[in-house]
PDB file as gemmi writes it, atoms N, CA and C in Angstrom:
CRYST1    1.000    1.000    1.000  90.00  90.00  90.00 P 1                      
ATOM      1  N   MET A   1     253.114  67.921 -20.102  1.00  0.00           N  
ATOM      2  CA  MET A   1     252.724  67.471 -18.789  1.00  0.00           C  
ATOM      3  C   MET A   1     253.774  67.936 -17.772  1.00  0.00           C  
ATOM      4  N   SER A   2     253.314  68.484 -16.660  1.00  0.00           N  
ATOM      5  CA  SER A   2     254.256  68.970 -15.662  1.00  0.00           C  
ATOM      6  C   SER A   2     254.756  67.823 -14.788  1.00  0.00           C  
ATOM      7  N   LYS A   3     255.912  68.036 -14.213  1.00  0.00           N  
ATOM      8  CA  LYS A   3     256.510  67.006 -13.360  1.00  0.00           C  
ATOM      9  C   LYS A   3     255.731  66.875 -12.058  1.00  0.00           C  
ATOM     10  N   LYS A   4     255.723  65.671 -11.522  1.00  0.00           N  
ATOM     11  CA  LYS A   4     255.141  65.453 -10.206  1.00  0.00           C  
ATOM     12  C   LYS A   4     256.015  66.127  -9.162  1.00  0.00           C  
ATOM     13  N   LYS A   5     255.376  66.608  -8.103  1.00  0.00           N  
ATOM     14  CA  LYS A   5     256.088  67.309  -7.044  1.00  0.00           C  
ATOM     15  C   LYS A   5     255.887  66.581  -5.716  1.00  0.00           C  
ATOM     16  N   VAL A   6     256.954  66.546  -4.938  1.00  0.00           N  
ATOM     17  CA  VAL A   6     256.906  65.943  -3.606  1.00  0.00           C  
ATOM     18  C   VAL A   6     257.420  66.985  -2.616  1.00  0.00           C  
ATOM     19  N   LEU A   7     256.665  67.212  -1.567  1.00  0.00           N  
ATOM     20  CA  LEU A   7     257.085  68.103  -0.493  1.00  0.00           C  
ATOM     21  C   LEU A   7     257.492  67.239   0.696  1.00  0.00           C  
ATOM     22  N   VAL A   8     258.722  67.388   1.136  1.00  0.00           N  
ATOM     23  CA  VAL A   8     259.237  66.661   2.294  1.00  0.00           C  
ATOM     24  C   VAL A   8     259.345  67.657   3.439  1.00  0.00           C  
ATOM     25  N   ILE A   9     258.612  67.386   4.514  1.00  0.00           N  
ATOM     26  CA  ILE A   9     258.633  68.273   5.677  1.00  0.00           C  
ATOM     27  C   ILE A   9     259.261  67.518   6.842  1.00  0.00           C  
ATOM     28  N   SER A  10     260.325  68.097   7.373  1.00  0.00           N  
ATOM     29  CA  SER A  10     261.014  67.515   8.519  1.00  0.00           C  
ATOM     30  C   SER A  10     260.716  68.362   9.748  1.00  0.00           C  
ATOM     31  N   GLY A  11     260.394  67.689  10.829  1.00  0.00           N  
ATOM     32  CA  GLY A  11     259.946  68.373  12.023  1.00  0.00           C  
ATOM     33  C   GLY A  11     261.042  68.741  12.998  1.00  0.00           C  
ATOM     34  N   PRO A  12     260.610  69.041  14.227  1.00  0.00           N  
ATOM     35  CA  PRO A  12     261.516  69.515  15.272  1.00  0.00           C  
ATOM     36  C   PRO A  12     262.719  68.614  15.503  1.00  0.00           C  
ATOM     37  N   ASN A  13     263.847  69.268  15.659  1.00  0.00           N  
ATOM     38  CA  ASN A  13     265.138  68.664  16.000  1.00  0.00           C  
ATOM     39  C   ASN A  13     265.812  67.889  14.873  1.00  0.00           C  
ATOM     40  N   LEU A  14     265.148  67.717  13.743  1.00  0.00           N  
ATOM     41  CA  LEU A  14     265.807  66.981  12.656  1.00  0.00           C  
ATOM     42  C   LEU A  14     266.952  67.783  12.050  1.00  0.00           C  
ATOM     43  N   ASN A  15     266.991  69.081  12.298  1.00  0.00           N  
ATOM     44  CA  ASN A  15     268.125  69.892  11.858  1.00  0.00           C  
ATOM     45  C   ASN A  15     269.410  69.480  12.583  1.00  0.00           C  
ATOM     46  N   LEU A  16     269.292  68.692  13.653  1.00  0.00           N  
ATOM     47  CA  LEU A  16     270.454  68.248  14.416  1.00  0.00           C  
ATOM     48  C   LEU A  16     270.986  66.892  13.960  1.00  0.00           C  
ATOM     49  N   LEU A  17     270.369  66.305  12.951  1.00  0.00           N  
ATOM     50  CA  LEU A  17     270.852  65.014  12.448  1.00  0.00           C  
ATOM     51  C   LEU A  17     272.322  65.125  12.050  1.00  0.00           C  
ATOM     52  N   GLY A  18     273.066  64.105  12.374  1.00  0.00           N  
ATOM     53  CA  GLY A  18     274.483  64.077  12.043  1.00  0.00           C  
ATOM     54  C   GLY A  18     275.366  64.747  13.072  1.00  0.00           C  
ATOM     55  N   THR A  19     274.742  65.419  14.047  1.00  0.00           N  
ATOM     56  CA  THR A  19     275.544  66.107  15.057  1.00  0.00           C  
ATOM     57  C   THR A  19     275.288  65.591  16.467  1.00  0.00           C  
ATOM     58  N   ARG A  20     274.183  64.925  16.685  1.00  0.00           N  
ATOM     59  CA  ARG A  20     273.889  64.440  18.038  1.00  0.00           C  
ATOM     60  C   ARG A  20     273.566  62.949  18.001  1.00  0.00           C  
ATOM     61  N   GLU A  21     273.967  62.279  19.029  1.00  0.00           N  
ATOM     62  CA  GLU A  21     273.687  60.851  19.199  1.00  0.00           C  
ATOM     63  C   GLU A  21     273.822  60.066  17.888  1.00  0.00           C  
ATOM     64  N   LYS A  22     274.990  60.169  17.307  1.00  0.00           N  
ATOM     65  CA  LYS A  22     275.237  59.527  16.011  1.00  0.00           C  
ATOM     66  C   LYS A  22     275.041  58.018  16.069  1.00  0.00           C  
ATOM     67  N   ASN A  23     275.255  57.431  17.229  1.00  0.00           N  
ATOM     68  CA  ASN A  23     275.063  55.988  17.360  1.00  0.00           C  
ATOM     69  C   ASN A  23     273.584  55.602  17.247  1.00  0.00           C  
ATOM     70  N   ILE A  24     272.693  56.553  17.445  1.00  0.00           N  
ATOM     71  CA  ILE A  24     271.254  56.307  17.327  1.00  0.00           C  
ATOM     72  C   ILE A  24     270.722  56.829  15.995  1.00  0.00           C  
ATOM     73  N   TYR A  25     271.076  58.084  15.660  1.00  0.00           N  
ATOM     74  CA  TYR A  25     270.489  58.759  14.502  1.00  0.00           C  
ATOM     75  C   TYR A  25     271.357  58.728  13.246  1.00  0.00           C  
ATOM     76  N   GLY A  26     272.582  58.241  13.363  1.00  0.00           N  
ATOM     77  CA  GLY A  26     273.456  58.141  12.199  1.00  0.00           C  
ATOM     78  C   GLY A  26     274.323  59.365  11.989  1.00  0.00           C  
ATOM     79  N   ASN A  27     275.151  59.290  10.954  1.00  0.00           N  
ATOM     80  CA  ASN A  27     276.135  60.340  10.671  1.00  0.00           C  
ATOM     81  C   ASN A  27     275.686  61.348   9.624  1.00  0.00           C  
ATOM     82  N   PHE A  28     274.593  61.072   8.942  1.00  0.00           N  
ATOM     83  CA  PHE A  28     274.163  61.962   7.865  1.00  0.00           C  
ATOM     84  C   PHE A  28     273.439  63.176   8.413  1.00  0.00           C  
ATOM     85  N   SER A  29     273.787  64.343   7.889  1.00  0.00           N  
ATOM     86  CA  SER A  29     273.074  65.567   8.252  1.00  0.00           C  
ATOM     87  C   SER A  29     271.777  65.635   7.444  1.00  0.00           C  
ATOM     88  N   LEU A  30     270.868  66.470   7.885  1.00  0.00           N  
ATOM     89  CA  LEU A  30     269.620  66.645   7.151  1.00  0.00           C  
ATOM     90  C   LEU A  30     269.903  67.202   5.760  1.00  0.00           C  
ATOM     91  N   LYS A  31     270.875  68.089   5.659  1.00  0.00           N  
ATOM     92  CA  LYS A  31     271.240  68.639   4.350  1.00  0.00           C  
ATOM     93  C   LYS A  31     271.713  67.530   3.410  1.00  0.00           C  
ATOM     94  N   GLU A  32     272.506  66.603   3.922  1.00  0.00           N  
ATOM     95  CA  GLU A  32     272.982  65.488   3.091  1.00  0.00           C  
ATOM     96  C   GLU A  32     271.822  64.601   2.643  1.00  0.00           C  
ATOM     97  N   ILE A  33     270.872  64.381   3.532  1.00  0.00           N  
ATOM     98  CA  ILE A  33     269.699  63.582   3.183  1.00  0.00           C  
ATOM     99  C   ILE A  33     268.887  64.291   2.110  1.00  0.00           C  
ATOM    100  N   TYR A  34     268.691  65.595   2.266  1.00  0.00           N  
ATOM    101  CA  TYR A  34     267.952  66.370   1.267  1.00  0.00           C  
ATOM    102  C   TYR A  34     268.657  66.342  -0.085  1.00  0.00           C  
ATOM    103  N   LEU A  35     269.977  66.466  -0.088  1.00  0.00           N  
ATOM    104  CA  LEU A  35     270.725  66.414  -1.352  1.00  0.00           C  
ATOM    105  C   LEU A  35     270.562  65.062  -2.038  1.00  0.00           C  
ATOM    106  N   LYS A  36     270.550  64.000  -1.270  1.00  0.00           N  
ATOM    107  CA  LYS A  36     270.341  62.659  -1.833  1.00  0.00           C  
ATOM    108  C   LYS A  36     268.939  62.547  -2.433  1.00  0.00           C  
ATOM    109  N   MET A  37     267.936  63.094  -1.736  1.00  0.00           N  
ATOM    110  CA  MET A  37     266.571  63.085  -2.268  1.00  0.00           C  
ATOM    111  C   MET A  37     266.487  63.863  -3.576  1.00  0.00           C  
ATOM    112  N   GLU A  38     267.168  65.008  -3.640  1.00  0.00           N  
ATOM    113  CA  GLU A  38     267.161  65.801  -4.872  1.00  0.00           C  
ATOM    114  C   GLU A  38     267.824  65.039  -6.011  1.00  0.00           C  
ATOM    115  N   ASP A  39     268.907  64.355  -5.718  1.00  0.00           N  
ATOM    116  CA  ASP A  39     269.595  63.553  -6.726  1.00  0.00           C  
ATOM    117  C   ASP A  39     268.678  62.453  -7.262  1.00  0.00           C  
ATOM    118  N   ILE A  40     267.989  61.769  -6.364  1.00  0.00           N  
ATOM    119  CA  ILE A  40     267.052  60.715  -6.773  1.00  0.00           C  
ATOM    120  C   ILE A  40     265.922  61.301  -7.604  1.00  0.00           C  
ATOM    121  N   SER A  41     265.408  62.464  -7.195  1.00  0.00           N  
ATOM    122  CA  SER A  41     264.292  63.064  -7.927  1.00  0.00           C  
ATOM    123  C   SER A  41     264.689  63.425  -9.359  1.00  0.00           C  
ATOM    124  N   LEU A  42     265.904  63.896  -9.544  1.00  0.00           N  
ATOM    125  CA  LEU A  42     266.365  64.226 -10.898  1.00  0.00           C  
ATOM    126  C   LEU A  42     266.435  62.975 -11.767  1.00  0.00           C  
ATOM    127  N   LYS A  43     266.919  61.892 -11.179  1.00  0.00           N  
ATOM    128  CA  LYS A  43     267.039  60.636 -11.929  1.00  0.00           C  
ATOM    129  C   LYS A  43     265.681  60.024 -12.248  1.00  0.00           C  
ATOM    130  N   ARG A  44     264.683  60.313 -11.416  1.00  0.00           N  
ATOM    131  CA  ARG A  44     263.362  59.705 -11.587  1.00  0.00           C  
ATOM    132  C   ARG A  44     262.341  60.681 -12.165  1.00  0.00           C  
ATOM    133  N   ASP A  45     262.810  61.879 -12.529  1.00  0.00           N  
ATOM    134  CA  ASP A  45     261.999  62.877 -13.232  1.00  0.00           C  
ATOM    135  C   ASP A  45     260.808  63.410 -12.418  1.00  0.00           C  
ATOM    136  N   PHE A  46     261.089  63.788 -11.185  1.00  0.00           N  
ATOM    137  CA  PHE A  46     260.084  64.514 -10.403  1.00  0.00           C  
ATOM    138  C   PHE A  46     260.792  65.595  -9.606  1.00  0.00           C  
ATOM    139  N   LEU A  47     260.027  66.513  -9.075  1.00  0.00           N  
ATOM    140  CA  LEU A  47     260.575  67.612  -8.295  1.00  0.00           C  
ATOM    141  C   LEU A  47     260.384  67.329  -6.814  1.00  0.00           C  
ATOM    142  N   VAL A  48     261.381  67.664  -6.031  1.00  0.00           N  
ATOM    143  CA  VAL A  48     261.270  67.517  -4.585  1.00  0.00           C  
ATOM    144  C   VAL A  48     261.614  68.858  -3.938  1.00  0.00           C  
ATOM    145  N   GLU A  49     260.823  69.216  -2.959  1.00  0.00           N  
ATOM    146  CA  GLU A  49     261.072  70.421  -2.183  1.00  0.00           C  
ATOM    147  C   GLU A  49     261.174  69.988  -0.726  1.00  0.00           C  
ATOM    148  N   CYS A  50     262.266  70.353  -0.082  1.00  0.00           N  
ATOM    149  CA  CYS A  50     262.516  69.918   1.291  1.00  0.00           C  
ATOM    150  C   CYS A  50     262.474  71.119   2.232  1.00  0.00           C  
ATOM    151  N   LYS A  51     261.742  70.968   3.306  1.00  0.00           N  
ATOM    152  CA  LYS A  51     261.596  72.025   4.313  1.00  0.00           C  
ATOM    153  C   LYS A  51     261.770  71.430   5.695  1.00  0.00           C  
ATOM    154  N   GLN A  52     262.312  72.205   6.603  1.00  0.00           N  
ATOM    155  CA  GLN A  52     262.433  71.781   7.997  1.00  0.00           C  
ATOM    156  C   GLN A  52     262.074  72.951   8.889  1.00  0.00           C  
ATOM    157  N   SER A  53     261.383  72.640   9.980  1.00  0.00           N  
ATOM    158  CA  SER A  53     261.067  73.660  10.972  1.00  0.00           C  
ATOM    159  C   SER A  53     260.982  73.018  12.348  1.00  0.00           C  
ATOM    160  N   ASN A  54     261.417  73.783  13.329  1.00  0.00           N  
ATOM    161  CA  ASN A  54     261.265  73.358  14.713  1.00  0.00           C  
ATOM    162  C   ASN A  54     259.954  73.876  15.295  1.00  0.00           C  
ATOM    163  N   SER A  55     259.216  74.624  14.502  1.00  0.00           N  
ATOM    164  CA  SER A  55     257.954  75.214  14.934  1.00  0.00           C  
ATOM    165  C   SER A  55     256.776  74.456  14.332  1.00  0.00           C  
ATOM    166  N   GLU A  56     255.939  73.914  15.183  1.00  0.00           N  
ATOM    167  CA  GLU A  56     254.777  73.173  14.686  1.00  0.00           C  
ATOM    168  C   GLU A  56     253.841  74.072  13.883  1.00  0.00           C  
ATOM    169  N   SER A  57     253.718  75.335  14.263  1.00  0.00           N  
ATOM    170  CA  SER A  57     252.820  76.233  13.523  1.00  0.00           C  
ATOM    171  C   SER A  57     253.352  76.455  12.094  1.00  0.00           C  
ATOM    172  N   LYS A  58     254.657  76.548  11.917  1.00  0.00           N  
ATOM    173  CA  LYS A  58     255.227  76.710  10.573  1.00  0.00           C  
ATOM    174  C   LYS A  58     255.022  75.452   9.740  1.00  0.00           C  
ATOM    175  N   ILE A  59     255.102  74.297  10.386  1.00  0.00           N  
ATOM    176  CA  ILE A  59     254.856  73.038   9.677  1.00  0.00           C  
ATOM    177  C   ILE A  59     253.415  72.966   9.200  1.00  0.00           C  
ATOM    178  N   ILE A  60     252.488  73.373  10.042  1.00  0.00           N  
ATOM    179  CA  ILE A  60     251.073  73.389   9.650  1.00  0.00           C  
ATOM    180  C   ILE A  60     250.865  74.340   8.480  1.00  0.00           C  
ATOM    181  N   ASP A  61     251.517  75.502   8.519  1.00  0.00           N  
ATOM    182  CA  ASP A  61     251.426  76.454   7.396  1.00  0.00           C  
ATOM    183  C   ASP A  61     251.936  75.824   6.097  1.00  0.00           C  
ATOM    184  N   LEU A  62     253.054  75.095   6.177  1.00  0.00           N  
ATOM    185  CA  LEU A  62     253.599  74.438   4.982  1.00  0.00           C  
ATOM    186  C   LEU A  62     252.606  73.435   4.421  1.00  0.00           C  
ATOM    187  N   ILE A  63     251.975  72.655   5.291  1.00  0.00           N  
ATOM    188  CA  ILE A  63     251.019  71.650   4.847  1.00  0.00           C  
ATOM    189  C   ILE A  63     249.796  72.307   4.218  1.00  0.00           C  
ATOM    190  N   GLN A  64     249.297  73.358   4.834  1.00  0.00           N  
ATOM    191  CA  GLN A  64     248.077  73.997   4.331  1.00  0.00           C  
ATOM    192  C   GLN A  64     248.317  74.778   3.047  1.00  0.00           C  
ATOM    193  N   ASN A  65     249.538  75.189   2.802  1.00  0.00           N  
ATOM    194  CA  ASN A  65     249.854  75.905   1.562  1.00  0.00           C  
ATOM    195  C   ASN A  65     250.031  74.921   0.424  1.00  0.00           C  
TER     196      ASN A  65                                                      
END                                                                             
């Protein structure tokens, strides 16, 4: 049986997490959040793929694929 897969898509401006308005959005970068998700997925035996785009058309392409 193959592992379950989860696709995490982060939208516009989330690439700036950890660098702007830390008092609102926190200190963690998107990369750190993705690494934590990957760590959890390994422990829970599923695959996670993380993508980010500032382009809505690229996000739609990711969803449709």
